[in-house]
C-alpha positions in Angstrom: 48.7 56.6 -74.3 48.4 53.5 -76.5 46.8 53.8 -79.9 43.1 53.1 -80.3 43.8 50.5 -83.0 47.2 48.8 -82.9 49.5 46.6 -80.8 49.3 49.0 -77.8 45.5 49.0 -77.6 44.4 48.9 -73.9 47.8 49.8 -72.4 49.8 53.0 -71.9 53.1 54.0 -70.3 53.1 56.8 -67.7 55.4 58.5 -67.3 57.0 58.2 -70.6 60.2 56.2 -70.6 59.6 54.8 -67.1 58.6 51.3 -68.2 55.6 51.6 -65.9 52.6 50.3 -68.0 49.0 50.7 -67.1 46.1 48.5 -68.3 43.0 50.2 -69.5 39.6 48.7 -70.2 35.9 49.6 -70.1 33.0 48.2 -68.1 30.1 49.5 -70.0 30.7 53.3 -70.1 33.0 53.2 -67.0 36.7 53.4 -67.8 39.0 51.4 -65.6 42.8 51.7 -65.3 45.4 49.8 -63.2 49.1 50.0 -62.9 50.4 46.5 -63.7 54.1 46.6 -64.4 55.7 45.6 -67.7 54.1 46.1 -71.1 53.3 42.5 -71.8 51.8 42.0 -68.4 49.6 45.1 -68.8 48.3 43.8 -72.1 47.5 40.4 -70.7 45.8 41.9 -67.7 43.7 44.3 -69.9 42.6 41.5 -72.1 41.7 39.4 -69.1 39.5 42.2 -67.6 37.8 42.7 -71.0 37.0 39.0 -71.2 35.7 38.9 -67.6 33.5 41.9 -68.3 32.0 40.2 -71.3 31.5 37.0 -69.4 29.8 38.8 -66.6 27.3 40.3 -69.1 26.5 36.9 -70.5 26.6 35.0 -67.2 25.7 37.4 -64.3 25.4 34.6 -61.7 29.0 33.6 -62.4 30.1 37.2 -62.2 28.5 37.7 -58.8 30.0 34.5 -57.5 33.4 35.5 -58.7 33.0 39.0 -57.2 31.9 37.6 -53.8 35.1 35.5 -53.7 37.2 38.6 -54.5 35.3 41.2 -52.5 37.6 42.8 -49.8 36.5 44.9 -46.9 37.9 48.0 -48.7 35.9 47.1 -51.8 32.8 46.8 -49.6 33.3 50.3 -48.0 33.9 51.9 -51.4 30.9 50.2 -53.1 28.4 51.7 -50.6 30.1 55.0 -50.1 27.5 56.9 -52.2 24.6 55.3 -50.3 26.2 56.1 -47.0 26.7 59.7 -47.9 23.0 60.3 -48.1 22.3 59.3 -44.5 21.8 61.8 -41.7 24.8 60.4 -39.7 27.0 60.2 -42.8 30.1 61.8 -41.2 30.2 59.1 -38.5 29.5 56.2 -41.0 32.2 57.5 -43.3 34.6 57.7 -40.3 33.9 54.0 -39.5 34.4 53.1 -43.1 37.8 54.8 -43.2 38.7 52.9 -40.0 37.7 49.5 -41.4 39.7 50.1 -44.6 42.8 50.9 -42.5 42.2 48.0 -40.0 41.2 45.2 -42.4 40.9 46.7 -45.9 42.7 43.7 -47.6 40.7 41.0 -45.9 38.2 39.0 -48.0 34.7 39.5 -46.8 33.7 35.9 -47.5 36.4 34.6 -45.2 35.4 36.8 -42.2 34.0 34.8 -39.2 32.2 35.7 -35.9 35.3 34.6 -34.0 37.3 37.3 -35.9 34.9 39.9 -34.6 35.2 38.5 -31.1 39.0 38.9 -31.3 38.5 42.4 -32.7 36.2 43.4 -29.8 38.7 42.0 -27.3 41.6 43.9 -28.9 39.7 47.2 -29.0 38.7 46.8 -25.3 42.4 46.2 -24.5 43.1 49.5 -26.3 40.7 51.3 -23.9 37.8 51.8 -26.2 34.3 51.9 -24.7 31.9 49.1 -25.5 29.5 51.5 -27.2 32.2 52.7 -29.5 33.2 49.2 -30.4 29.6 48.2 -31.0 29.1 51.1 -33.4 32.2 50.1 -35.4 31.1 46.4 -35.6 27.6 47.4 -36.4 28.8 49.5 -39.4 30.6 46.5 -40.9 27.7 44.2 -40.3 25.4 46.7 -42.1 27.7 46.8 -45.1 27.8 43.0 -45.3 24.0 42.8 -45.1 23.8 45.3 -48.0 26.1 43.0 -50.0 23.8 40.1 -49.3 20.8 42.2 -50.3 22.5 43.0 -53.6 23.4 39.4 -54.4 27.2 40.0 -53.9 27.2 37.4 -51.0 24.9 34.4 -50.7 24.7 34.7 -46.9 26.4 36.8 -44.3 29.6 35.3 -43.0 29.1 37.2 -39.7 25.9 35.8 -38.5 25.9 35.3 -34.8 28.1 38.3 -33.9 27.0 39.7 -30.6 27.4 43.2 -29.4 29.3 43.9 -26.1 27.2 44.9 -23.1 27.3 48.7 -22.9 28.0 50.7 -19.8 26.0 53.7 -20.9 24.6 54.9 -17.5 27.4 57.5 -17.1 25.9 60.9 -16.0 28.8 63.2 -15.5 27.9 66.9 -15.1 29.8 70.1 -14.5 29.6 71.4 -10.9 29.5 75.1 -10.2 33.0 75.1 -8.9 34.3 73.2 -11.9 32.5 75.7 -14.2 34.3 78.6 -12.6 37.7 76.9 -13.0 37.0 76.1 -16.6 35.8 79.6 -17.4 39.0 81.0 -16.1 41.1 79.2 -18.7 38.8 79.3 -21.8 39.0 82.2 -24.2 35.8 84.4 -24.1 34.8 83.6 -27.7 35.1 79.8 -27.0 33.3 80.1 -23.6 30.2 81.4 -25.4 30.1 78.1 -27.4 30.4 76.1 -24.1 27.7 78.1 -22.4 25.4 77.6 -25.4 26.0 73.8 -25.2 25.2 73.8 -21.5 22.0 75.9 -21.9 20.6 74.0 -24.9 21.8 70.4 -24.5 22.5 70.2 -28.3 24.7 67.3 -29.4 28.0 68.1 -30.9 26.9 67.4 -34.5 23.7 69.4 -34.0 25.7 72.4 -32.7 28.2 72.3 -35.5 25.4 72.2 -38.2 23.4 75.0 -36.7 22.6 77.8 -39.2 21.1 81.2 -39.1 17.8 79.9 -40.5 17.5 77.5 -37.6 17.5 80.3 -35.0 14.4 82.3 -34.1 15.4 85.1 -31.8 11.9 86.6 -31.7 10.3 83.5 -30.3 13.4 82.1 -28.6 13.6 78.9 -30.5 16.3 76.8 -32.1 15.3 74.2 -34.8 17.3 71.0 -34.9 16.8 69.6 -38.5 19.1 66.6 -38.3 18.9 64.9 -34.9 20.1 61.5 -33.8 16.5 60.2 -34.1 16.2 61.8 -37.6 13.2 63.8 -36.4 13.0 67.6 -36.5 12.7 69.1 -33.0 12.5 72.6 -31.4 14.6 73.7 -28.4 13.4 76.6 -26.3 16.0 79.2 -25.4 16.3 81.1 -22.2 16.5 85.0 -22.4 20.2 84.9 -21.7 20.8 82.4 -24.5 18.8 84.6 -26.9 21.0 87.5 -26.1 24.2 85.4 -26.5 23.1 84.3 -30.0 22.1 87.8 -30.9 25.6 89.0 -30.0 27.3 86.1 -31.9 25.2 86.6 -35.1 26.0 90.3 -35.2 29.7 89.6 -35.5 29.7 87.9 -38.9 27.5 87.2 -41.9 28.2 83.5 -42.4 25.4 81.0 -42.7 26.7 78.9 -39.9 26.2 80.2 -36.4 29.5 79.2 -34.9 32.8 80.2 -36.5 36.5 79.4 -35.9 37.6 81.4 -32.9 41.3 81.6 -33.8 41.2 82.8 -37.4 40.8 86.4 -38.3 38.9 85.4 -41.5 35.6 83.9 -40.3 35.0 80.3 -41.3 32.5 77.7 -40.0 33.7 76.1 -36.8 35.5 72.7 -37.1 33.4 71.2 -34.3 35.3 67.9 -34.1 38.7 69.7 -33.6 37.1 72.2 -31.2 35.6 69.4 -29.0 38.2 66.7 -29.2 41.3 68.9 -29.0 40.8 72.4 -27.7 38.1 71.6 -25.2 40.1 68.7 -23.8 43.2 70.9 -23.3 41.1 73.5 -21.4 39.7 70.8 -19.2 43.1 69.4 -18.3 44.4 73.0 -17.6 41.4 73.7 -15.3 41.8 70.4 -13.5 38.4 69.2 -14.7 39.0 65.4 -14.9 37.0 62.6 -16.6 35.0 65.2 -18.6 34.2 65.1 -22.3 32.2 67.4 -24.5 29.1 65.2 -24.4 29.0 65.7 -20.6 27.9 69.3 -21.3 24.7 67.7 -22.6 24.5 65.7 -19.3 25.0 69.0 -17.5 22.0 70.5 -19.3 19.8 67.5 -18.4 21.1 67.3 -14.8 20.5 71.0 -14.1 17.0 70.9 -15.5 16.2 68.0 -13.2 17.7 69.8 -10.2 15.7 72.9 -11.0 12.5 70.8 -10.9 11.7 70.3 -14.6 9.4 67.5 -15.4 10.7 64.3 -17.0 8.5 64.9 -20.1 9.9 68.4 -20.5 13.5 67.2 -20.2 12.8 64.4 -22.7 11.4 66.9 -25.3 14.2 69.5 -24.8 16.9 66.8 -25.1 15.3 65.0 -28.0 15.3 61.6 -26.4 13.5 58.9 -28.3 12.6 57.0 -25.1 11.7 58.4 -21.7 13.9 55.6 -20.3 16.9 57.6 -21.3 15.6 60.7 -19.6 15.0 58.9 -16.3 18.8 58.8 -15.6 18.6 62.4 -14.6 15.5 62.2 -12.3 17.4 61.0 -9.2 18.8 64.5 -9.1 15.5 66.0 -8.1 15.0 64.6 -4.6 13.2 67.7 -3.3 10.5 67.2 -5.9 10.0 63.6 -4.8 9.8 64.5 -1.2 7.3 67.2 -1.9 5.1 64.6 -3.7 5.4 62.1 -0.8 4.5 64.9 1.7 1.2 65.4 0.0 0.1 62.1 1.4 -0.1 63.6 4.9 -3.0 65.8 3.9 -5.0 62.7 2.7 -4.2 60.3 5.6 -4.9 60.5 9.3 -2.1 60.2 11.8 -1.7 56.5 12.7 0.8 56.7 15.6 
């Protein structure tokens, strides 16, 4: 590395003899380095960055204006990575961030326009992505841009006026009894227990993957969901069969997580995303269960509750819906209950024909 006091101050060659020179400077107590190229270029770059840092301390408004002009999408994702990591849905947000860095990391944020997002939405639809998925991706970028405006990195959002796509979110696909038998025939027994648990509790994929021993009350037959989609703690009642299933699973290992990897001899927490997106989809294809994804097991839970005559309020609480409007999608599956309610009118009205 270059000497602290001398002609090589602020630059160093790595590896030695490669003629690859790095610039080194400090922004407060934070050390920065960047591969520049030749030695003279590295020295000039290091001096330039030191001057800009000093200028930014003296004239913060100029520094923010300069930064806004140089801020790329990748810079934006990295800047708010720590803030995102504290959120309940951090894994999803971090995934969207990685995607945006790959898709448009080098684009200047200040030069983005609503029409760019419209073209992006059209391209993603052509790739077969659902409107809900595209909306989540775009919403994440818009949130990052708004944070930059909040912090003074941008004067105004360049993406004002971006509209979400209309979502087709009324899909209610559930597993029939005949499909369940076919699926059971091709799934390993250890994996089938996870699938049965999902159908009998309606837990979301992330909720199931995070479930720990301390969240399970076998005595009272309850599971506590600490990080739900609505960010509220909720309790899910367990049937007697589900209690026995969990008792059997927890007796097989001493890990903190309830579900473990089914293919490894050494017990490890289950990689829920790989299990649901890869293994489960292979089993569905093998069993001939088409147009079925992991989240449809949650629909199966809600649908079977409705068909069994459960009330809409009970289904809402068990599934953790924020609005009863979401729960109502299952209620058309309980025609016998509606007919029984209508039949009660006969006892209160005289025959008129």
